[in-house]
Biotite code that builds the C-alpha atoms (Angstrom):
import biotite.structure as struc

atoms = struc.array([
    struc.Atom([-54.401, -5.234, 34.555], chain_id="A", res_id=1, res_name="MET", atom_name="CA", element="C"),
    struc.Atom([-56.646, -5.874, 31.465], chain_id="A", res_id=2, res_name="LYS", atom_name="CA", element="C"),
    struc.Atom([-55.126, -7.132, 28.793], chain_id="A", res_id=3, res_name="LEU", atom_name="CA", element="C"),
    struc.Atom([-56.468, -4.294, 26.958], chain_id="A", res_id=4, res_name="SER", atom_name="CA", element="C"),
    struc.Atom([-54.811, -1.754, 29.369], chain_id="A", res_id=5, res_name="SER", atom_name="CA", element="C"),
    struc.Atom([-51.881, -3.688, 28.688], chain_id="A", res_id=6, res_name="VAL", atom_name="CA", element="C"),
    struc.Atom([-51.832, -4.131, 24.901], chain_id="A", res_id=7, res_name="ILE", atom_name="CA", element="C"),
    struc.Atom([-52.281, 0.068, 24.979], chain_id="A", res_id=8, res_name="THR", atom_name="CA", element="C"),
    struc.Atom([-49.464, 0.325, 27.388], chain_id="A", res_id=9, res_name="LEU", atom_name="CA", element="C"),
    struc.Atom([-47.484, -2.067, 25.022], chain_id="A", res_id=10, res_name="VAL", atom_name="CA", element="C"),
    struc.Atom([-48.071, -0.069, 22.085], chain_id="A", res_id=11, res_name="CYS", atom_name="CA", element="C"),
    struc.Atom([-47.358, 3.104, 23.541], chain_id="A", res_id=12, res_name="TRP", atom_name="CA", element="C"),
    struc.Atom([-43.783, 1.705, 24.597], chain_id="A", res_id=13, res_name="LEU", atom_name="CA", element="C"),
    struc.Atom([-43.885, 0.691, 20.966], chain_id="A", res_id=14, res_name="ALA", atom_name="CA", element="C"),
    struc.Atom([-44.507, 4.000, 19.725], chain_id="A", res_id=15, res_name="SER", atom_name="CA", element="C"),
    struc.Atom([-42.854, 5.782, 21.868], chain_id="A", res_id=16, res_name="SER", atom_name="CA", element="C"),
    struc.Atom([-38.723, 3.461, 21.376], chain_id="A", res_id=17, res_name="THR", atom_name="CA", element="C"),
    struc.Atom([-36.524, 5.980, 19.605], chain_id="A", res_id=18, res_name="THR", atom_name="CA", element="C"),
    struc.Atom([-34.148, 3.411, 17.855], chain_id="A", res_id=19, res_name="ILE", atom_name="CA", element="C"),
    struc.Atom([-30.411, 4.826, 17.480], chain_id="A", res_id=20, res_name="VAL", atom_name="CA", element="C"),
    struc.Atom([-28.434, 3.092, 14.685], chain_id="A", res_id=21, res_name="VAL", atom_name="CA", element="C"),
    struc.Atom([-24.573, 3.615, 14.767], chain_id="A", res_id=22, res_name="ALA", atom_name="CA", element="C"),
    struc.Atom([-23.259, 6.018, 12.058], chain_id="A", res_id=23, res_name="ALA", atom_name="CA", element="C"),
    struc.Atom([-21.261, 4.245, 9.680], chain_id="A", res_id=24, res_name="ASP", atom_name="CA", element="C"),
    struc.Atom([-18.502, 6.516, 8.490], chain_id="A", res_id=25, res_name="PRO", atom_name="CA", element="C"),
    struc.Atom([-17.426, 4.152, 5.307], chain_id="A", res_id=26, res_name="LYS", atom_name="CA", element="C"),
    struc.Atom([-21.300, 4.476, 4.268], chain_id="A", res_id=27, res_name="ALA", atom_name="CA", element="C"),
    struc.Atom([-21.644, 8.173, 4.714], chain_id="A", res_id=28, res_name="GLU", atom_name="CA", element="C"),
    struc.Atom([-18.149, 8.417, 2.684], chain_id="A", res_id=29, res_name="VAL", atom_name="CA", element="C"),
    struc.Atom([-19.381, 6.665, -0.159], chain_id="A", res_id=30, res_name="THR", atom_name="CA", element="C"),
    struc.Atom([-23.097, 8.553, -0.005], chain_id="A", res_id=31, res_name="ASP", atom_name="CA", element="C"),
    struc.Atom([-21.320, 11.397, 0.011], chain_id="A", res_id=32, res_name="ALA", atom_name="CA", element="C"),
    struc.Atom([-18.769, 10.111, -3.298], chain_id="A", res_id=33, res_name="VAL", atom_name="CA", element="C"),
    struc.Atom([-22.262, 9.151, -4.874], chain_id="A", res_id=34, res_name="LYS", atom_name="CA", element="C"),
    struc.Atom([-23.392, 12.551, -4.283], chain_id="A", res_id=35, res_name="LYS", atom_name="CA", element="C"),
    struc.Atom([-20.577, 14.615, -6.475], chain_id="A", res_id=36, res_name="LEU", atom_name="CA", element="C"),
    struc.Atom([-20.611, 11.782, -8.639], chain_id="A", res_id=37, res_name="ARG", atom_name="CA", element="C"),
    struc.Atom([-24.929, 12.928, -8.988], chain_id="A", res_id=38, res_name="SER", atom_name="CA", element="C"),
    struc.Atom([-23.877, 16.683, -10.267], chain_id="A", res_id=39, res_name="GLN", atom_name="CA", element="C"),
    struc.Atom([-23.470, 17.764, -13.755], chain_id="A", res_id=40, res_name="PRO", atom_name="CA", element="C"),
    struc.Atom([-19.660, 18.763, -12.808], chain_id="A", res_id=41, res_name="ASN", atom_name="CA", element="C"),
    struc.Atom([-17.368, 20.231, -11.035], chain_id="A", res_id=42, res_name="PHE", atom_name="CA", element="C"),
    struc.Atom([-14.196, 22.214, -10.192], chain_id="A", res_id=43, res_name="SER", atom_name="CA", element="C"),
    struc.Atom([-11.212, 20.632, -8.252], chain_id="A", res_id=44, res_name="TRP", atom_name="CA", element="C"),
    struc.Atom([-7.260, 21.412, -7.363], chain_id="A", res_id=45, res_name="THR", atom_name="CA", element="C"),
    struc.Atom([-4.636, 18.531, -6.931], chain_id="A", res_id=46, res_name="MET", atom_name="CA", element="C"),
    struc.Atom([-1.583, 19.219, -4.720], chain_id="A", res_id=47, res_name="THR", atom_name="CA", element="C"),
    struc.Atom([1.221, 16.894, -4.359], chain_id="A", res_id=48, res_name="PRO", atom_name="CA", element="C"),
    struc.Atom([3.932, 17.670, -1.958], chain_id="A", res_id=49, res_name="LYS", atom_name="CA", element="C"),
    struc.Atom([6.561, 14.611, -2.471], chain_id="A", res_id=50, res_name="THR", atom_name="CA", element="C"),
    struc.Atom([9.438, 14.550, 0.604], chain_id="A", res_id=51, res_name="GLU", atom_name="CA", element="C"),
    struc.Atom([12.338, 12.715, -0.343], chain_id="A", res_id=52, res_name="GLY", atom_name="CA", element="C"),
    struc.Atom([12.843, 14.152, -4.049], chain_id="A", res_id=53, res_name="SER", atom_name="CA", element="C"),
    struc.Atom([13.817, 16.823, -5.181], chain_id="A", res_id=54, res_name="GLU", atom_name="CA", element="C"),
    struc.Atom([13.214, 16.719, -8.593], chain_id="A", res_id=55, res_name="THR", atom_name="CA", element="C"),
    struc.Atom([9.741, 15.105, -7.441], chain_id="A", res_id=56, res_name="ALA", atom_name="CA", element="C"),
    struc.Atom([8.968, 17.916, -5.095], chain_id="A", res_id=57, res_name="SER", atom_name="CA", element="C"),
    struc.Atom([8.564, 20.120, -8.597], chain_id="A", res_id=58, res_name="ARG", atom_name="CA", element="C"),
    struc.Atom([5.422, 19.468, -9.722], chain_id="A", res_id=59, res_name="GLN", atom_name="CA", element="C"),
    struc.Atom([3.149, 22.019, -9.119], chain_id="A", res_id=60, res_name="GLY", atom_name="CA", element="C"),
    struc.Atom([-0.540, 21.825, -8.645], chain_id="A", res_id=61, res_name="PRO", atom_name="CA", element="C"),
    struc.Atom([-2.827, 20.527, -11.217], chain_id="A", res_id=62, res_name="ILE", atom_name="CA", element="C"),
    struc.Atom([-6.166, 22.206, -12.088], chain_id="A", res_id=63, res_name="GLU", atom_name="CA", element="C"),
    struc.Atom([-9.139, 20.527, -13.385], chain_id="A", res_id=64, res_name="GLY", atom_name="CA", element="C"),
    struc.Atom([-12.628, 20.971, -14.728], chain_id="A", res_id=65, res_name="LYS", atom_name="CA", element="C"),
    struc.Atom([-15.300, 17.788, -14.873], chain_id="A", res_id=66, res_name="THR", atom_name="CA", element="C"),
    struc.Atom([-17.970, 17.205, -16.734], chain_id="A", res_id=67, res_name="GLU", atom_name="CA", element="C"),
    struc.Atom([-20.042, 14.463, -15.744], chain_id="A", res_id=68, res_name="LYS", atom_name="CA", element="C"),
    struc.Atom([-20.265, 11.930, -19.496], chain_id="A", res_id=69, res_name="GLY", atom_name="CA", element="C"),
    struc.Atom([-18.145, 14.329, -20.341], chain_id="A", res_id=70, res_name="GLY", atom_name="CA", element="C"),
    struc.Atom([-14.495, 15.466, -20.633], chain_id="A", res_id=71, res_name="VAL", atom_name="CA", element="C"),
    struc.Atom([-11.874, 16.039, -17.649], chain_id="A", res_id=72, res_name="THR", atom_name="CA", element="C"),
    struc.Atom([-9.694, 19.711, -18.134], chain_id="A", res_id=73, res_name="TRP", atom_name="CA", element="C"),
    struc.Atom([-6.747, 19.899, -16.582], chain_id="A", res_id=74, res_name="ILE", atom_name="CA", element="C"),
    struc.Atom([-3.750, 22.147, -16.402], chain_id="A", res_id=75, res_name="LYS", atom_name="CA", element="C"),
    struc.Atom([-0.191, 21.991, -14.850], chain_id="A", res_id=76, res_name="GLY", atom_name="CA", element="C"),
    struc.Atom([3.088, 21.908, -14.676], chain_id="A", res_id=77, res_name="SER", atom_name="CA", element="C"),
    struc.Atom([6.274, 19.691, -13.733], chain_id="A", res_id=78, res_name="SER", atom_name="CA", element="C"),
    struc.Atom([9.162, 21.945, -12.654], chain_id="A", res_id=79, res_name="GLY", atom_name="CA", element="C"),
    struc.Atom([9.764, 24.540, -15.731], chain_id="A", res_id=80, res_name="ASP", atom_name="CA", element="C"),
    struc.Atom([7.273, 22.795, -18.008], chain_id="A", res_id=81, res_name="ASN", atom_name="CA", element="C"),
    struc.Atom([3.752, 23.580, -18.220], chain_id="A", res_id=82, res_name="SER", atom_name="CA", element="C"),
    struc.Atom([0.271, 21.072, -19.395], chain_id="A", res_id=83, res_name="PHE", atom_name="CA", element="C"),
    struc.Atom([-2.499, 21.568, -20.923], chain_id="A", res_id=84, res_name="GLU", atom_name="CA", element="C"),
    struc.Atom([-4.666, 18.240, -21.764], chain_id="A", res_id=85, res_name="ALA", atom_name="CA", element="C"),
    struc.Atom([-7.956, 16.638, -22.158], chain_id="A", res_id=86, res_name="VAL", atom_name="CA", element="C"),
    struc.Atom([-9.190, 13.323, -21.171], chain_id="A", res_id=87, res_name="MET", atom_name="CA", element="C"),
    struc.Atom([-11.956, 11.191, -21.848], chain_id="A", res_id=88, res_name="LYS", atom_name="CA", element="C"),
    struc.Atom([-12.174, 7.473, -20.791], chain_id="A", res_id=89, res_name="GLY", atom_name="CA", element="C"),
    struc.Atom([-8.690, 5.617, -21.300], chain_id="A", res_id=90, res_name="SER", atom_name="CA", element="C"),
    struc.Atom([-8.729, 8.774, -24.070], chain_id="A", res_id=91, res_name="LYS", atom_name="CA", element="C"),
    struc.Atom([-5.912, 11.475, -23.508], chain_id="A", res_id=92, res_name="ILE", atom_name="CA", element="C"),
    struc.Atom([-5.208, 14.659, -25.983], chain_id="A", res_id=93, res_name="ALA", atom_name="CA", element="C"),
    struc.Atom([-2.317, 17.740, -24.734], chain_id="A", res_id=94, res_name="VAL", atom_name="CA", element="C"),
    struc.Atom([-1.575, 20.831, -26.051], chain_id="A", res_id=95, res_name="ASN", atom_name="CA", element="C"),
    struc.Atom([1.831, 19.905, -27.233], chain_id="A", res_id=96, res_name="TYR", atom_name="CA", element="C"),
    struc.Atom([3.438, 23.118, -28.751], chain_id="A", res_id=97, res_name="ALA", atom_name="CA", element="C"),
    struc.Atom([0.228, 24.914, -29.434], chain_id="A", res_id=98, res_name="GLY", atom_name="CA", element="C"),
    struc.Atom([-0.969, 22.612, -31.102], chain_id="A", res_id=99, res_name="GLU", atom_name="CA", element="C"),
    struc.Atom([-4.031, 19.440, -29.765], chain_id="A", res_id=100, res_name="TRP", atom_name="CA", element="C"),
    struc.Atom([-2.532, 16.029, -30.213], chain_id="A", res_id=101, res_name="VAL", atom_name="CA", element="C"),
    struc.Atom([-3.657, 12.621, -29.267], chain_id="A", res_id=102, res_name="ALA", atom_name="CA", element="C"),
    struc.Atom([-1.601, 11.084, -26.842], chain_id="A", res_id=103, res_name="VAL", atom_name="CA", element="C"),
    struc.Atom([0.412, 7.758, -27.974], chain_id="A", res_id=104, res_name="GLU", atom_name="CA", element="C"),
    struc.Atom([2.872, 5.667, -25.767], chain_id="A", res_id=105, res_name="GLU", atom_name="CA", element="C"),
    struc.Atom([5.435, 4.975, -28.746], chain_id="A", res_id=106, res_name="ASP", atom_name="CA", element="C"),
    struc.Atom([4.856, 9.118, -30.432], chain_id="A", res_id=107, res_name="ASP", atom_name="CA", element="C"),
    struc.Atom([8.354, 9.999, -29.921], chain_id="A", res_id=108, res_name="GLU", atom_name="CA", element="C"),
    struc.Atom([7.080, 14.101, -29.348], chain_id="A", res_id=109, res_name="GLY", atom_name="CA", element="C"),
    struc.Atom([3.847, 12.525, -27.013], chain_id="A", res_id=110, res_name="THR", atom_name="CA", element="C"),
    struc.Atom([5.302, 9.788, -25.121], chain_id="A", res_id=111, res_name="GLY", atom_name="CA", element="C"),
    struc.Atom([6.690, 11.812, -22.024], chain_id="A", res_id=112, res_name="ARG", atom_name="CA", element="C"),
    struc.Atom([2.897, 12.899, -21.999], chain_id="A", res_id=113, res_name="PHE", atom_name="CA", element="C"),
    struc.Atom([2.163, 9.555, -21.437], chain_id="A", res_id=114, res_name="ALA", atom_name="CA", element="C"),
    struc.Atom([4.251, 8.898, -19.178], chain_id="A", res_id=115, res_name="ARG", atom_name="CA", element="C"),
    struc.Atom([3.522, 11.814, -17.256], chain_id="A", res_id=116, res_name="ARG", atom_name="CA", element="C"),
    struc.Atom([-0.244, 11.211, -17.596], chain_id="A", res_id=117, res_name="LEU", atom_name="CA", element="C"),
    struc.Atom([-0.741, 7.710, -17.535], chain_id="A", res_id=118, res_name="LYS", atom_name="CA", element="C"),
    struc.Atom([-0.484, 7.164, -13.312], chain_id="A", res_id=119, res_name="PRO", atom_name="CA", element="C"),
    struc.Atom([-2.948, 10.044, -13.411], chain_id="A", res_id=120, res_name="PHE", atom_name="CA", element="C"),
    struc.Atom([-6.645, 9.286, -12.161], chain_id="A", res_id=121, res_name="LYS", atom_name="CA", element="C"),
    struc.Atom([-10.032, 10.645, -12.677], chain_id="A", res_id=122, res_name="ASP", atom_name="CA", element="C"),
    struc.Atom([-11.121, 12.648, -9.543], chain_id="A", res_id=123, res_name="VAL", atom_name="CA", element="C"),
    struc.Atom([-13.840, 10.534, -8.518], chain_id="A", res_id=124, res_name="LEU", atom_name="CA", element="C"),
    struc.Atom([-11.720, 6.893, -9.745], chain_id="A", res_id=125, res_name="GLU", atom_name="CA", element="C"),
    struc.Atom([-8.809, 7.692, -7.516], chain_id="A", res_id=126, res_name="SER", atom_name="CA", element="C"),
    struc.Atom([-11.117, 8.589, -4.289], chain_id="A", res_id=127, res_name="VAL", atom_name="CA", element="C"),
    struc.Atom([-13.484, 5.162, -5.208], chain_id="A", res_id=128, res_name="ASP", atom_name="CA", element="C"),
    struc.Atom([-9.520, 3.870, -4.843], chain_id="A", res_id=129, res_name="GLU", atom_name="CA", element="C"),
    struc.Atom([-8.735, 5.100, -1.836], chain_id="A", res_id=130, res_name="LEU", atom_name="CA", element="C"),
    struc.Atom([-12.008, 3.931, -0.493], chain_id="A", res_id=131, res_name="ILE", atom_name="CA", element="C"),
    struc.Atom([-11.245, 0.328, -1.844], chain_id="A", res_id=132, res_name="SER", atom_name="CA", element="C"),
    struc.Atom([-7.847, 0.251, -0.189], chain_id="A", res_id=133, res_name="LYS", atom_name="CA", element="C"),
    struc.Atom([-8.466, 1.925, 3.272], chain_id="A", res_id=134, res_name="SER", atom_name="CA", element="C"),
    struc.Atom([-9.165, 0.078, 6.370], chain_id="A", res_id=135, res_name="LYS", atom_name="CA", element="C"),
    struc.Atom([-11.620, 0.808, 9.243], chain_id="A", res_id=136, res_name="GLU", atom_name="CA", element="C"),
    struc.Atom([-13.010, 4.553, 8.137], chain_id="A", res_id=137, res_name="ILE", atom_name="CA", element="C"),
    struc.Atom([-13.491, 6.173, 11.247], chain_id="A", res_id=138, res_name="THR", atom_name="CA", element="C"),
    struc.Atom([-15.048, 9.364, 12.044], chain_id="A", res_id=139, res_name="LYS", atom_name="CA", element="C"),
    struc.Atom([-12.172, 12.647, 13.882], chain_id="A", res_id=140, res_name="ALA", atom_name="CA", element="C"),
    struc.Atom([-14.198, 14.863, 16.019], chain_id="A", res_id=141, res_name="ALA", atom_name="CA", element="C"),
    struc.Atom([-13.530, 17.931, 13.681], chain_id="A", res_id=142, res_name="ASP", atom_name="CA", element="C"),
    struc.Atom([-16.104, 16.007, 11.630], chain_id="A", res_id=143, res_name="GLY", atom_name="CA", element="C"),
    struc.Atom([-13.276, 14.631, 8.887], chain_id="A", res_id=144, res_name="SER", atom_name="CA", element="C"),
    struc.Atom([-13.502, 11.046, 8.177], chain_id="A", res_id=145, res_name="TYR", atom_name="CA", element="C"),
    struc.Atom([-9.747, 8.889, 8.292], chain_id="A", res_id=146, res_name="THR", atom_name="CA", element="C"),
    struc.Atom([-7.731, 4.893, 7.618], chain_id="A", res_id=147, res_name="SER", atom_name="CA", element="C"),
    struc.Atom([-4.836, 3.554, 7.597], chain_id="A", res_id=148, res_name="ASP", atom_name="CA", element="C"),
    struc.Atom([-4.801, 2.245, 4.606], chain_id="A", res_id=149, res_name="LEU", atom_name="CA", element="C"),
    struc.Atom([-4.095, -1.509, 3.888], chain_id="A", res_id=150, res_name="THR", atom_name="CA", element="C"),
    struc.Atom([-0.706, -2.774, 3.374], chain_id="A", res_id=151, res_name="ALA", atom_name="CA", element="C"),
    struc.Atom([-1.484, -4.314, -0.438], chain_id="A", res_id=152, res_name="GLU", atom_name="CA", element="C"),
    struc.Atom([-3.092, -0.694, -1.184], chain_id="A", res_id=153, res_name="GLY", atom_name="CA", element="C"),
    struc.Atom([0.052, 1.849, 0.401], chain_id="A", res_id=154, res_name="ALA", atom_name="CA", element="C"),
    struc.Atom([2.788, -0.486, -1.672], chain_id="A", res_id=155, res_name="LYS", atom_name="CA", element="C"),
    struc.Atom([0.811, -0.259, -4.948], chain_id="A", res_id=156, res_name="GLU", atom_name="CA", element="C"),
    struc.Atom([-0.040, 3.307, -5.003], chain_id="A", res_id=157, res_name="ILE", atom_name="CA", element="C"),
    struc.Atom([3.812, 4.519, -3.259], chain_id="A", res_id=158, res_name="PHE", atom_name="CA", element="C"),
    struc.Atom([4.562, 2.084, -6.052], chain_id="A", res_id=159, res_name="GLY", atom_name="CA", element="C"),
    struc.Atom([3.661, 4.293, -9.084], chain_id="A", res_id=160, res_name="ARG", atom_name="CA", element="C"),
    struc.Atom([6.241, 7.017, -7.706], chain_id="A", res_id=161, res_name="LEU", atom_name="CA", element="C"),
    struc.Atom([8.696, 5.393, -9.304], chain_id="A", res_id=162, res_name="GLY", atom_name="CA", element="C"),
    struc.Atom([11.113, 1.894, -10.561], chain_id="A", res_id=163, res_name="ARG", atom_name="CA", element="C"),
    struc.Atom([12.644, 2.207, -7.370], chain_id="A", res_id=164, res_name="ARG", atom_name="CA", element="C"),
    struc.Atom([9.521, 3.224, -5.308], chain_id="A", res_id=165, res_name="ALA", atom_name="CA", element="C"),
    struc.Atom([8.079, -0.299, -6.656], chain_id="A", res_id=166, res_name="ALA", atom_name="CA", element="C"),
    struc.Atom([11.334, -2.247, -5.074], chain_id="A", res_id=167, res_name="GLU", atom_name="CA", element="C"),
    struc.Atom([10.285, -0.541, -1.803], chain_id="A", res_id=168, res_name="ALA", atom_name="CA", element="C"),
    struc.Atom([11.210, -2.697, 1.339], chain_id="A", res_id=169, res_name="THR", atom_name="CA", element="C"),
    struc.Atom([8.424, -1.654, 3.755], chain_id="A", res_id=170, res_name="GLU", atom_name="CA", element="C"),
    struc.Atom([5.212, 1.415, 2.689], chain_id="A", res_id=171, res_name="SER", atom_name="CA", element="C"),
    struc.Atom([2.334, 2.461, 4.835], chain_id="A", res_id=172, res_name="SER", atom_name="CA", element="C"),
    struc.Atom([0.075, 5.133, 3.620], chain_id="A", res_id=173, res_name="GLY", atom_name="CA", element="C"),
    struc.Atom([-3.449, 6.848, 5.498], chain_id="A", res_id=174, res_name="THR", atom_name="CA", element="C"),
    struc.Atom([-6.267, 9.002, 3.845], chain_id="A", res_id=175, res_name="ALA", atom_name="CA", element="C"),
    struc.Atom([-8.558, 11.370, 5.299], chain_id="A", res_id=176, res_name="LYS", atom_name="CA", element="C"),
    struc.Atom([-12.176, 12.902, 3.560], chain_id="A", res_id=177, res_name="TYR", atom_name="CA", element="C"),
    struc.Atom([-14.027, 15.817, 4.134], chain_id="A", res_id=178, res_name="TRP", atom_name="CA", element="C"),
    struc.Atom([-17.614, 16.303, 3.523], chain_id="A", res_id=179, res_name="VAL", atom_name="CA", element="C"),
    struc.Atom([-19.728, 19.366, 3.396], chain_id="A", res_id=180, res_name="THR", atom_name="CA", element="C"),
    struc.Atom([-23.480, 18.914, 3.054], chain_id="A", res_id=181, res_name="ASP", atom_name="CA", element="C"),
    struc.Atom([-23.521, 15.451, 2.655], chain_id="A", res_id=182, res_name="GLY", atom_name="CA", element="C"),
    struc.Atom([-21.314, 15.242, 0.019], chain_id="A", res_id=183, res_name="ALA", atom_name="CA", element="C"),
    struc.Atom([-17.199, 14.776, -0.400], chain_id="A", res_id=184, res_name="LEU", atom_name="CA", element="C"),
    struc.Atom([-15.907, 18.608, -0.459], chain_id="A", res_id=185, res_name="LYS", atom_name="CA", element="C"),
    struc.Atom([-11.658, 16.934, 0.240], chain_id="A", res_id=186, res_name="LYS", atom_name="CA", element="C"),
    struc.Atom([-9.440, 14.054, 0.299], chain_id="A", res_id=187, res_name="PHE", atom_name="CA", element="C"),
    struc.Atom([-6.402, 13.581, 0.939], chain_id="A", res_id=188, res_name="GLU", atom_name="CA", element="C"),
    struc.Atom([-4.129, 10.541, 0.751], chain_id="A", res_id=189, res_name="SER", atom_name="CA", element="C"),
    struc.Atom([-0.196, 10.003, 2.136], chain_id="A", res_id=190, res_name="THR", atom_name="CA", element="C"),
    struc.Atom([2.444, 7.386, 0.634], chain_id="A", res_id=191, res_name="VAL", atom_name="CA", element="C"),
    struc.Atom([5.648, 6.440, 2.464], chain_id="A", res_id=192, res_name="LYS", atom_name="CA", element="C"),
    struc.Atom([8.082, 3.836, 1.961], chain_id="A", res_id=193, res_name="GLY", atom_name="CA", element="C"),
    struc.Atom([11.788, 3.013, 2.268], chain_id="A", res_id=194, res_name="LYS", atom_name="CA", element="C"),
    struc.Atom([14.042, 1.600, -0.530], chain_id="A", res_id=195, res_name="PHE", atom_name="CA", element="C"),
    struc.Atom([17.425, 2.311, -1.663], chain_id="A", res_id=196, res_name="THR", atom_name="CA", element="C"),
    struc.Atom([19.057, 3.811, -5.027], chain_id="A", res_id=197, res_name="ALA", atom_name="CA", element="C"),
    struc.Atom([22.567, 4.118, -6.900], chain_id="A", res_id=198, res_name="GLY", atom_name="CA", element="C"),
    struc.Atom([25.863, 2.356, -6.391], chain_id="A", res_id=199, res_name="GLU", atom_name="CA", element="C"),
    struc.Atom([26.206, 3.290, -2.875], chain_id="A", res_id=200, res_name="ASP", atom_name="CA", element="C"),
    struc.Atom([22.437, 1.931, -2.466], chain_id="A", res_id=201, res_name="LYS", atom_name="CA", element="C"),
    struc.Atom([21.673, 4.887, -0.361], chain_id="A", res_id=202, res_name="LYS", atom_name="CA", element="C"),
    struc.Atom([18.635, 4.429, 1.540], chain_id="A", res_id=203, res_name="GLU", atom_name="CA", element="C"),
    struc.Atom([16.182, 7.148, 0.451], chain_id="A", res_id=204, res_name="VAL", atom_name="CA", element="C"),
    struc.Atom([12.559, 7.470, 2.930], chain_id="A", res_id=205, res_name="ASN", atom_name="CA", element="C"),
    struc.Atom([9.847, 9.230, 0.618], chain_id="A", res_id=206, res_name="LEU", atom_name="CA", element="C"),
    struc.Atom([6.948, 10.271, 1.195], chain_id="A", res_id=207, res_name="SER", atom_name="CA", element="C"),
    struc.Atom([4.414, 11.559, -0.872], chain_id="A", res_id=208, res_name="ARG", atom_name="CA", element="C"),
    struc.Atom([0.980, 13.592, 0.007], chain_id="A", res_id=209, res_name="THR", atom_name="CA", element="C"),
    struc.Atom([-1.809, 14.637, -2.083], chain_id="A", res_id=210, res_name="VAL", atom_name="CA", element="C"),
    struc.Atom([-4.783, 16.512, -1.421], chain_id="A", res_id=211, res_name="SER", atom_name="CA", element="C"),
    struc.Atom([-7.765, 17.301, -3.998], chain_id="A", res_id=212, res_name="VAL", atom_name="CA", element="C"),
    struc.Atom([-9.803, 20.009, -2.994], chain_id="A", res_id=213, res_name="GLU", atom_name="CA", element="C"),
    struc.Atom([-14.001, 19.912, -4.583], chain_id="A", res_id=214, res_name="ILE", atom_name="CA", element="C"),
    struc.Atom([-15.605, 23.692, -5.492], chain_id="A", res_id=215, res_name="LYS", atom_name="CA", element="C"),
    struc.Atom([-17.818, 24.964, -8.075], chain_id="A", res_id=216, res_name="ASP", atom_name="CA", element="C"),
    struc.Atom([-20.105, 22.154, -7.836], chain_id="A", res_id=217, res_name="VAL", atom_name="CA", element="C"),
    struc.Atom([-22.539, 22.455, -10.398], chain_id="A", res_id=218, res_name="GLY", atom_name="CA", element="C"),
    struc.Atom([-21.643, 25.745, -11.820], chain_id="A", res_id=219, res_name="SER", atom_name="CA", element="C"),
    struc.Atom([-18.158, 24.759, -13.566], chain_id="A", res_id=220, res_name="THR", atom_name="CA", element="C"),
    struc.Atom([-18.119, 25.654, -17.125], chain_id="A", res_id=221, res_name="LYS", atom_name="CA", element="C"),
    struc.Atom([-16.135, 23.187, -19.340], chain_id="A", res_id=222, res_name="VAL", atom_name="CA", element="C"),
    struc.Atom([-14.730, 24.895, -22.599], chain_id="A", res_id=223, res_name="THR", atom_name="CA", element="C"),
    struc.Atom([-13.137, 22.144, -24.723], chain_id="A", res_id=224, res_name="VAL", atom_name="CA", element="C"),
    struc.Atom([-11.425, 23.146, -27.979], chain_id="A", res_id=225, res_name="PRO", atom_name="CA", element="C"),
    struc.Atom([-12.840, 21.293, -30.790], chain_id="A", res_id=226, res_name="ALA", atom_name="CA", element="C"),
    struc.Atom([-9.558, 20.612, -32.171], chain_id="A", res_id=227, res_name="GLU", atom_name="CA", element="C"),
    struc.Atom([-9.108, 19.373, -28.822], chain_id="A", res_id=228, res_name="ALA", atom_name="CA", element="C"),
    struc.Atom([-12.201, 17.093, -28.422], chain_id="A", res_id=229, res_name="THR", atom_name="CA", element="C"),
    struc.Atom([-11.752, 15.783, -32.174], chain_id="A", res_id=230, res_name="SER", atom_name="CA", element="C"),
    struc.Atom([-8.664, 13.838, -30.328], chain_id="A", res_id=231, res_name="LYS", atom_name="CA", element="C"),
    struc.Atom([-10.917, 11.712, -28.302], chain_id="A", res_id=232, res_name="LEU", atom_name="CA", element="C"),
    struc.Atom([-13.271, 10.499, -30.863], chain_id="A", res_id=233, res_name="GLU", atom_name="CA", element="C"),
])
């Protein structure tokens, strides 16, 4: 075969060969979060479900609206009490008895709101933490992404459920993500643990699942009273 023919054949093979690169599930989830983060605004619903504690199980869903570079508005309930708050960075203002006030840890009136909202994380911050605390992320047949949490990650998240939970003898956790059109649509975490409580050292098995659904991306209107935003300055 002539040299020119060999060169032509090699060029043809090179141009016609398709290189298949295996998808990286973790990268796909991370990119989906980046796409959501780039949006000007979005709404979300956070639904907690706790089993093993009658008090914690009374916490209802939290509705939220987030504005890029702006504020996050949230409204929820715990037992018979409802609350409304506005957050920006580490600053929080709550609607306390019909009046917007800045949350202070040592304030007798708003201290309970500080304790309730202190563990709360922004939606994007929450999913970033889950990814960082996930082991290998795999893609399921239904298109969702799943992962176990690292032992350290599960222990840290579970420990936020209370003083006893922080002393858990064992804990574990899982994370799940859903992506639509390349953007994060929903994510969910479940942590489980075991600890003792009470004078009789009763063994408690506690499980908490938190689901967050994203909606109205780019069309959410975040309207916050000037009285509330002034408390965040």
